[in-house]
N, C-alpha and C positions, 0 to 999 in steps of 0.2 A: 362654605369653607369647612373642611374637615376639622373636627375637634374645637371649633369656635362657634358658639351658639348665636352670638350677636356681633354685629359690626361695632367698632368704636365710632364715636362721632367723626373722628378724622377720616376713617376708612369710608364712612357713609358719604361724607362731603366729597371725597375723591371720586367715588363711584358715580355720584350725581353729575359729575363733569364728563363722564364717559360718552364718547360719540361712536357712531357706527364705524366699524373697521372695514378693511378691504375684503375680508372674508364673509361679511354679512351678505344676506340675500341681495343679489344685484337688482331684483325687481322691486325691492323695498316693499314687499307685501307682508312682511312679518310684523306682528304686533308685539312690540317690546313691553308695553305697559309701563308700570312703575319699576324702577331698577331694584326696589327692595320693599319689603313689608313695612308698614308704619312702625312696627315694633323693633325694626332693624335686625330681625332674624336673618341669619345667613342661609337658611334652608327651610323649605316647607315642612320637612320631616322634623318633628320635635322629639321623637323617641323611636329608635335609639338616639342617645344624646349626641352622637357624632354627626347627625344630620343625614346619614346614608340609609338607604333601604336595607333591611336585613337580607341575608342570603336566601336563596331558594333551597328547598329540600332536594336531595339527589334526584328523586322522581320528577319534580317540577323542572329542575335544570335540564334533565334529559328531554322532557317535553318541549322546553323552550328551544333547545338546539335543533330538534327535529322540525319544529315549526318554522324556524328561521331558514332551514335548509329547503323546506317546501316553498317558502316565499321566494327564495332565490332561483329555484328550479321547479316552477309549478307544472304539474301535468294536467291540471284542470281547474275549474273555477273554485272548487272546494279548498284548493291549496292557497288561494289568494287571501289577503287580509280582509277582515270583516268590513273595513271602511272602503276597500276597493270594490267590494260587492254591494256597497251601499246598504248594508244591513244595520250597522250601528257604529258609532264612533266613541272612543274612550271617554271623551269629555262628558258624555251623557250619563255615564255609569258611576255610581258611588265607589270610591271617593272621587269627587269632581275636581280633578287636577288639571290646570290649564295646559293647553297645547300652544303651538307656535303662532297660531292665528285662529280667529273665529271662536274664541273662548268666551262667548257671551251667552247669557241665560235670561229668559223671561220667566219671572216667578208670579204665579197667580194663585190667590187664596180664595177658597169658597168655604161654605159652612162645614163640609165634610171631607175636604181634600185640599192639598197644596200641589199644584202642577208646576214642575220645573221643565221648561222647554229649552233644550240646548240648540244653539245656532247651527252647529256642525251636524249635518244630516237630519236636522230638525226633529230629533227625538223628543218625546214628551214623557217625562217620568211622573207618575201619579203617586203621591204620598197620601195614603188613606189615614184620615183622622177619626173615622167612624167605626174602627175595629181595633182590637188590641192583639189579636193573634194573626199569625201568618197563614198563607195558603198551605194546603197539604204539601208535604215534602216532595211528592212526585210531580208537582206542578212547578216547572222552572221557566224563567223568562230572561230575555236578554238583559233587561235593566234590573232584574231581581224584583222582589216583592217588598215594598217600602211601607212601613206602618209608623205613624208619627203621633206624638203627644206633646203637650206644652208643660214645661217646668218653669214656672214664672214667665219671663219674657223670652225664654229660649225654646225653640222648636227642636225636639230630640227625635231623630229618625232612625229606626232599626230596619236593616235590609238584609234579607236572606233569599233563598230560592233562586239563585243564579243558574244560568246554563253553564255547562263545562266549557263552551266556546273553544273547543279544540285543544284545550290545555294551555293556550297562550292567548290571552285576550288582547284585542286592539291592534297590535302590530305596528301601527303608525308611530314612529318615534321610539319604538322599543318599549311598549307599555308593559303592564305588569301581568305576570303569569298568575292564573288562578283557576279554581275549579268550583264545583257546586257547593263546596264546604265553606266558602268565604262568608264572613259575617262582618258587616260594616255598621258602625254607629256614627251618626253625624249630629252636630249641634250648630244651629243657626241662631246667632245672637245679634240684635241690632245695636251697633255701637253708637250710631248717630243717624239722622234721617237719610244719609246717603251711603252708609257703610255697614256691611254685614260681616261679622267675625264668623268664619266657617272653620269648625274643628271636626276632626274625624279620627276614628280608631278602626284598624283593620286586623282581623284575626282569621287565619286560614292555616291550620297546622299541617295540612297536607301539601301546601305550597310554600310557606315561609318558615324559616327556622325560629322565628319569634313574632309576636304581634308588633304592630307599629302604629304610630300616631302622627298627625300633622295638623297644620293650621295655615290659613291664609285669609285675606280679606277680599270681599266682593264689593266693588264700587258701582254705584248707580250711574247709569247713563240716561240721557234724555230721549233717546230714540229707540224704537223696537229693533230686534235683530232683522237682518236681511234674510230673504228666502235663500236657503241652500238647496239648489236644484240637483240633488243626487237621488237616483232611484234605481231599483233593480231593472236590468234590461238596457241600461245605457251602453254606449259603444266603447267606453274605455276598457272594460274588462275583456271583451273579445279581441280588441286590438292588442292589449298587453299579452294575452295568451298566444296570439299569432306571432308576435315578435319573439317571445321566449322560445317557441317551438321551432322557429326558423333559424335561430342562431345555432352554430355548430357546438 
């Protein structure tokens, strides 16, 4: 809700009574999760205070428009979204913002790393705990280079070295434009045995008009993620391209 950071108890009670509407997915495959955060925040975005993403810079906005145009009128595989090409999905990349379904993670800690495996396209992000510096700036990766350290009971993760990703990352659901200049800092704090408070800060002066922050909670489930059988070379992409080129 714009310009309202928290629901009132009355608004929260009313929302908890909300049921699926006629416009919701008819296959009932969407995962609604909790209707709100335990804090009763109205938005994942905590800064800017209005709960909205800051605007894109003119260059980033132009790249976004061009990207959407190519998505709607692809001339080849490179014009399709990264998730359509089974390369990477936005939920795997920091900041880890949930999608409409399959927003599950399996987190494994070892002596020198924390691995965060995303259910969607089964990406595994390795957070290095055994070094404090990033890879050379000319080494870029889909998931960036994540370096972590502990501040008390909070895992702090600093991520840089992203790919440009065509100037508009993700595409599914209209994800966020970014380039190799993005810098993300995440904080994972255990609120109780079954809940992680996840906070993040995003800075990218060539993509956004200002830095922005957010927070949400990650709730433990008792079962591991299902296999997400998406791979390069599957038949969806050729079929989509055949359909798009056959239309007038």
